[in-house]
C-alpha positions as CSV (number, residue, x, y, z in Angstrom):
1,M,0.0,0.0,0.0
2,I,2.9,2.4,0.6
3,F,3.5,2.5,-3.2
4,L,-0.1,3.9,-3.7
5,G,0.8,6.4,-1.0
6,R,3.8,7.5,-3.0
7,F,1.7,7.6,-6.2
8,T,-0.9,9.8,-4.4
9,A,1.8,12.1,-3.1
10,G,3.2,12.5,-6.6
11,A,-0.3,13.5,-7.8
12,L,-0.9,15.9,-5.0
13,L,2.4,17.6,-5.1
14,A,2.4,18.1,-8.9
15,R,1.8,21.5,-10.4
16,L,-1.7,21.2,-11.8
17,P,-2.5,23.6,-14.6
18,G,-6.2,22.8,-14.1
19,G,-8.4,20.1,-12.6
20,A,-7.1,16.6,-13.1
21,H,-9.4,14.1,-14.8
22,A,-10.5,11.7,-12.1
23,A,-11.0,8.8,-14.4
24,G,-7.5,9.2,-15.8
25,V,-5.9,9.4,-12.4
26,A,-7.9,6.3,-11.3
27,A,-6.8,4.3,-14.3
28,G,-3.2,5.4,-13.6
29,A,-3.5,4.3,-10.1
30,V,-4.8,0.8,-11.2
31,A,-2.0,0.6,-13.7
32,W,0.6,1.5,-11.1
33,F,-0.8,-1.0,-8.6
34,A,-0.5,-3.7,-11.2
35,A,3.1,-2.7,-12.0
36,V,4.0,-2.8,-8.3
37,F,2.2,-6.1,-7.9
38,V,4.4,-7.6,-10.7
39,V,7.6,-6.3,-9.1
40,Y,6.7,-7.8,-5.7
41,L,5.5,-11.1,-7.1
42,F,8.5,-11.5,-9.3
43,N,10.7,-10.7,-6.4
44,G,8.9,-13.4,-4.4
45,L,9.5,-15.9,-7.2
46,Q,13.2,-15.1,-7.3
47,D,13.5,-15.1,-3.5
48,L,12.1,-18.5,-2.9
49,P,15.2,-20.3,-1.6
50,E,16.2,-17.6,0.9
51,D,12.6,-16.9,2.0
52,I,12.2,-20.6,2.8
53,A,15.5,-20.6,4.7
54,N,14.4,-17.5,6.6
55,G,11.0,-19.0,7.5
56,S,9.2,-16.3,5.6
57,T,5.4,-16.2,5.7
58,R,5.1,-14.8,2.1
59,P,2.5,-16.8,0.2
60,L,5.0,-18.4,-2.2
61,A,7.5,-19.4,0.5
62,H,4.6,-20.6,2.7
63,G,3.2,-22.8,0.0
64,D,-0.1,-20.9,-0.3
65,L,0.5,-19.8,-3.9
66,P,1.7,-22.4,-6.5
67,V,4.7,-21.2,-8.5
68,Q,3.1,-21.8,-11.9
69,S,0.0,-19.8,-10.9
70,A,2.2,-17.0,-9.6
71,W,3.9,-16.7,-13.1
72,L,0.5,-16.6,-14.8
73,V,-0.7,-13.9,-12.4
74,A,2.5,-11.9,-12.9
75,G,2.1,-12.0,-16.7
76,G,-1.5,-10.9,-16.5
77,A,-0.7,-8.1,-14.1
78,G,2.2,-6.9,-16.3
79,A,-0.1,-6.8,-19.4
80,L,-2.7,-4.8,-17.4
81,A,0.0,-2.4,-16.2
82,L,1.3,-1.8,-19.7
83,G,-2.1,-1.7,-21.3
84,L,-3.5,0.9,-19.0
85,S,-0.3,2.9,-19.0
86,A,-0.5,3.1,-22.8
87,L,-3.6,5.3,-22.3
88,H,-1.2,7.8,-20.6
89,P,1.9,8.0,-22.8
90,R,3.7,10.0,-20.0
91,L,2.8,7.3,-17.5
92,L,4.1,4.6,-19.8
93,C,7.5,6.4,-19.6
94,W,7.5,5.6,-15.9
95,T,5.9,2.1,-16.0
96,V,8.5,0.6,-18.3
97,P,11.5,1.8,-16.1
98,M,9.6,0.6,-13.0
99,L,9.3,-3.0,-14.4
100,A,12.9,-2.9,-15.7
101,L,14.2,-1.9,-12.3
102,G,12.1,-4.6,-10.7
103,W,13.7,-7.1,-12.9
104,A,17.2,-5.7,-12.3
105,Y,16.6,-5.8,-8.5
106,S,15.5,-9.4,-8.4
107,A,17.1,-11.3,-11.3
108,G,20.1,-11.6,-13.6
109,P,22.2,-10.3,-15.0
110,F,22.3,-7.5,-12.4
111,W,20.9,-9.3,-9.3
112,A,20.9,-5.9,-7.5
113,K,19.4,-7.4,-4.3
114,R,22.6,-9.3,-3.7
115,R,24.6,-6.2,-2.6
116,S,23.5,-3.3,-0.4
117,W,24.9,-0.6,-2.7
118,S,23.1,-1.9,-5.8
119,A,19.9,-2.6,-3.8
120,A,20.0,1.1,-2.7
121,L,20.4,2.4,-6.2
122,T,17.5,0.3,-7.6
123,T,15.2,1.0,-4.7
124,F,15.9,4.7,-5.1
125,G,14.8,4.4,-8.7
126,L,11.7,2.4,-7.9
127,G,10.6,5.1,-5.4
128,A,11.4,8.0,-7.8
129,C,9.4,6.3,-10.6
130,T,6.4,6.1,-8.4
131,Y,6.4,9.8,-7.5
132,G,6.9,10.6,-11.2
133,A,4.0,8.3,-12.2
134,G,1.6,10.0,-9.8
135,A,2.4,13.4,-11.4
136,A,2.1,11.9,-14.9
137,A,-1.3,10.4,-14.3
138,T,-2.7,13.9,-13.5
139,G,-1.2,15.3,-16.7
140,A,0.7,17.8,-14.6
141,E,4.3,19.0,-14.6
142,P,6.4,18.0,-11.7
143,S,6.8,20.9,-9.2
144,R,9.9,21.9,-7.2
145,R,8.1,20.7,-4.1
146,L,7.4,17.3,-5.6
147,F,11.0,17.0,-6.8
148,L,12.5,17.8,-3.3
149,F,10.0,15.5,-1.5
150,A,10.6,12.6,-4.0
151,V,14.4,12.9,-3.7
152,A,14.2,12.9,0.1
153,L,11.8,9.9,0.4
154,S,13.6,8.0,-2.3
155,L,16.8,8.5,-0.3
156,W,14.9,7.3,2.8
157,I,14.0,4.1,0.9
158,A,17.5,3.5,-0.5
159,L,19.6,4.4,2.5
160,V,17.3,3.2,5.3
161,G,14.7,0.8,4.0
162,S,17.0,-1.3,1.8
163,V,19.4,-1.8,4.7
164,T,17.0,-2.4,7.6
165,K,15.0,-4.9,5.5
166,D,18.0,-7.2,5.5
167,L,18.7,-7.1,9.2
168,T,16.5,-10.1,10.0
169,D,17.3,-12.1,6.8
170,T,21.0,-12.8,7.2
171,R,20.6,-16.6,7.4
172,G,18.7,-17.0,4.2
173,D,20.7,-14.3,2.4
174,A,23.9,-16.0,3.2
175,V,22.5,-19.3,1.9
176,A,21.6,-17.5,-1.3
177,G,25.0,-16.0,-1.7
178,R,24.0,-12.4,-1.1
179,R,26.7,-10.0,0.1
180,T,24.6,-7.4,1.9
181,L,26.0,-5.3,4.7
182,A,24.2,-7.3,7.3
183,V,25.8,-10.5,6.0
184,T,29.3,-9.2,5.4
185,K,29.7,-6.7,8.3
186,G,27.1,-7.8,10.8
187,R,23.8,-6.4,11.8
188,R,25.1,-3.7,14.1
189,A,27.3,-2.2,11.4
190,A,24.4,-2.4,8.9
191,L,22.1,-0.6,11.5
192,A,24.8,2.1,11.9
193,V,24.8,2.7,8.2
194,A,21.0,2.9,8.1
195,A,20.9,5.3,11.1
196,G,23.5,7.5,9.4
197,G,21.5,7.5,6.2
198,A,18.4,8.3,8.1
199,V,20.0,11.3,9.9
200,G,21.4,12.6,6.6
201,T,18.1,12.2,4.8
202,A,16.1,13.9,7.6
203,C,18.6,16.8,7.6
204,F,18.3,17.1,3.8
205,L,14.5,17.4,3.9
206,V,14.6,19.9,6.8
207,A,17.2,22.0,5.1
208,T,15.3,22.1,1.8
209,A,12.1,22.8,3.6
210,V,13.7,25.8,5.4
211,M,15.4,27.1,2.2
212,A,13.0,26.3,-0.5
213,D,9.4,25.3,0.6
214,R,8.2,25.5,4.2
215,S,5.3,23.1,3.5
216,L,7.8,20.3,3.5
217,L,8.5,20.8,7.2
218,A,5.4,18.7,8.1
219,P,6.6,15.5,6.3
220,A,10.1,16.2,7.6
221,V,9.0,15.7,11.2
222,P,8.4,12.0,10.9
223,L,11.8,11.5,9.3
224,V,13.5,13.4,12.1
225,V,11.6,11.2,14.6
226,G,12.5,8.0,12.7
227,A,16.2,9.0,12.5
228,G,16.3,9.7,16.2
229,T,14.7,6.3,16.9
230,L,17.2,4.4,14.7
231,V,20.1,6.2,16.5
232,T,18.5,5.2,19.8
233,L,18.2,1.6,18.6
234,L,21.9,1.6,17.7
235,I,22.8,2.6,21.2
236,R,20.1,0.5,22.9
237,P,19.0,-2.5,20.7
238,A,15.4,-3.4,20.7
239,A,14.1,-6.8,21.8
240,Q,12.3,-7.2,18.5
241,P,14.8,-7.6,15.6
242,R,12.3,-6.1,13.1
243,T,11.9,-2.8,15.0
244,P,14.4,-0.9,12.8
245,Y,12.5,-1.8,9.7
246,R,9.1,-1.0,11.3
247,T,10.6,2.4,12.2
248,F,11.5,3.0,8.6
249,M,8.0,2.0,7.5
250,L,6.1,4.0,10.1
251,S,8.2,7.1,9.3
252,Q,7.4,7.0,5.6
253,Y,3.7,6.3,6.2
254,A,3.6,9.3,8.5
255,A,5.5,11.5,6.1
256,H,3.0,10.7,3.3
257,A,0.1,11.3,5.6
258,A,1.6,14.7,6.5
259,V,1.7,15.6,2.8
260,L,-2.0,14.7,2.4
261,V,-2.9,16.9,5.4
262,T,-0.7,19.8,4.3
263,V,-2.0,19.8,0.7
264,V,-5.6,19.7,1.9
265,L,-5.0,22.6,4.3
266,I,-3.1,24.7,1.8
267,R,-5.7,24.2,-0.9
């Protein structure tokens, strides 16, 4: 659902020359949901060995979804995403890179998920594509406010999310031959990198809000809180190993909710 939140933020923060056509935006949202679904399902298909080793509850690893059925569903969703995006030529310009990055993240020849630096680059691109798609679905031009917010939240995904996601998956990742920070340097070192990335990203959004657009101060607050929480977890580890990743997720949910509230109040 967070991808739809990013898509919505892209639509809300775009510079609208007039009223956006509701049906067009809805079709764009369906197309994007289908594209994201393909990326996630394809990732699940490619991650089966490590997911099983990690005891994942994902439908494929848990045996709830047959592999053959998953491939058929992925193909159908991909066709839907491209077909609906073709109705919005500008949206298609975001959908194709989104699917390509999803492939590059999960499969050969790039296998970006196997290394933290390449995972960060591809997840940054996946996030940025979603914000761009939201603006494209409205037929609007990206505004400076959207550009700054998209860069900051895509950095949050790349520097914080892609690292904290791996903290609890070291066993399966090692079995699959991944060389993530958590596998090669240990969980504490990986958490330190994520905390540093979080502090840097939060400072970036606060600075750009102060210098360029004060309306971005509201979504900056959750990132500041999230960064502080991750630093605290580095000093005093939590009992639950997934707490750093949950912190990342809650912070970005709150940032997108703040955008919605801010846009409604301003308009």
